C-alpha positions in Angstrom: 101.8 95.0 97.4 104.7 97.5 97.3 105.2 96.7 101.2 104.9 92.8 100.4 107.4 93.3 97.6 110.2 95.1 100.5 109.6 92.1 102.3 110.4 89.6 100.1 113.4 91.7 99.2 114.4 91.9 102.5 114.2 88.2 103.4 116.1 87.6 100.6 118.6 89.9 101.5 118.7 89.5 105.1 120.5 86.2 104.7 122.9 87.9 102.3 123.7 91.9 102.9 123.3 91.6 106.6 125.3 88.1 106.6 128.1 89.8 105.5 128.4 92.4 108.0 132.0 92.0 109.8 129.9 92.6 113.4 127.3 89.8 112.3 130.2 87.2 111.0 131.9 87.1 114.4 128.7 86.2 115.8 127.7 82.2 115.7 124.6 82.8 114.0 125.7 81.1 110.6 126.6 78.0 112.4 123.3 77.8 114.3 121.6 78.8 111.1 123.2 75.6 109.3 122.0 73.7 112.0 118.4 74.9 112.1 118.1 74.4 108.4 116.3 71.0 108.6 114.0 72.4 111.1 112.6 75.5 109.9 109.6 75.4 111.6 110.3 77.7 114.4 107.5 79.1 116.0 107.6 83.2 115.8 105.2 85.4 117.7 103.2 87.5 115.7 105.3 90.3 117.5 108.4 89.2 116.2 106.6 88.8 112.5 105.7 92.6 112.7 109.0 93.4 113.8 110.5 91.8 111.2 107.8 93.1 108.3 108.9 96.7 109.7 112.4 96.2 109.6 112.1 94.7 106.0 110.5 97.7 104.9 113.4 100.0 106.1 116.2 97.4 105.0 114.2 97.9 101.4 114.7 101.4 101.6 118.2 101.3 102.4 118.9 98.8 99.6 117.3 101.4 97.2 119.1 104.2 98.2 122.5 102.4 98.1 122.5 100.1 95.1 122.9 103.2 93.0 125.9 104.4 94.7 127.3 101.1 94.5 126.7 100.9 90.9 128.2 104.2 90.3 131.5 102.9 92.3 132.0 100.4 89.5 135.3 98.7 89.7 136.6 100.9 92.7 136.8 98.3 95.7 137.8 100.4 98.5 134.7 102.4 97.7 132.3 99.8 96.8 133.7 98.3 100.4 133.2 101.7 102.2 129.5 101.8 100.7 129.0 98.3 101.5 129.8 99.1 105.4 127.7 102.2 105.6 124.6 100.3 104.1 125.4 97.3 106.6 125.7 99.6 109.7 122.4 101.1 108.6 120.3 97.8 108.0 121.6 96.4 111.3 120.4 99.6 113.0 117.1 99.3 111.5 116.6 95.9 112.4 117.7 96.5 115.9 115.4 99.4 116.1 112.3 97.4 115.0 112.9 95.1 118.4 114.9 92.4 116.8 118.5 91.4 117.0 120.0 90.7 113.9 120.7 86.8 114.4 116.7 86.7 115.1 115.8 88.8 111.7 118.0 86.5 109.8 116.5 83.4 111.3 113.3 84.5 110.3 114.2 85.7 106.7 115.7 82.1 106.4 112.5 80.7 108.0 110.6 82.6 105.5 112.2 81.4 102.1 111.5 77.8 103.3 108.0 78.0 104.7 105.6 79.3 102.4 103.1 79.5 105.2 105.1 81.5 107.3 106.0 83.7 104.2 101.6 84.1 104.1 101.5 85.3 107.6 104.3 87.7 107.2 102.8 89.2 103.8 99.1 89.1 105.3 101.1 91.4 108.4 102.3 93.5 105.4 99.1 94.5 103.9 97.7 97.8 104.9 95.1 98.0 107.3 91.5 99.2 105.6 
């Protein structure tokens, strides 16, 4: 259950935090994502969804590490930005080390938010094997 929650959190964060990363913003991903918003029924392979699941867990752990630091930074904009840059960098590395590109991870995250069946597929993959 904890892993499923991590996936849901990462799916919601994927379009927010990762999209805010400067290197990601330079890519044409947001425009492509807006063009696909009506046609979310993208066909993702089981491997892509498994990679997404693995990356989502790592992103959730990174988020849990950096959230208290961001809260502690308070109104210090420079420190806040520095912490966000570091967290984004680690999230990007986590996604890429899972076998996905950030744009692909974001597409899957957006699709999961809009497609309950796809969400169920990813949740099923996230369940511990018995």
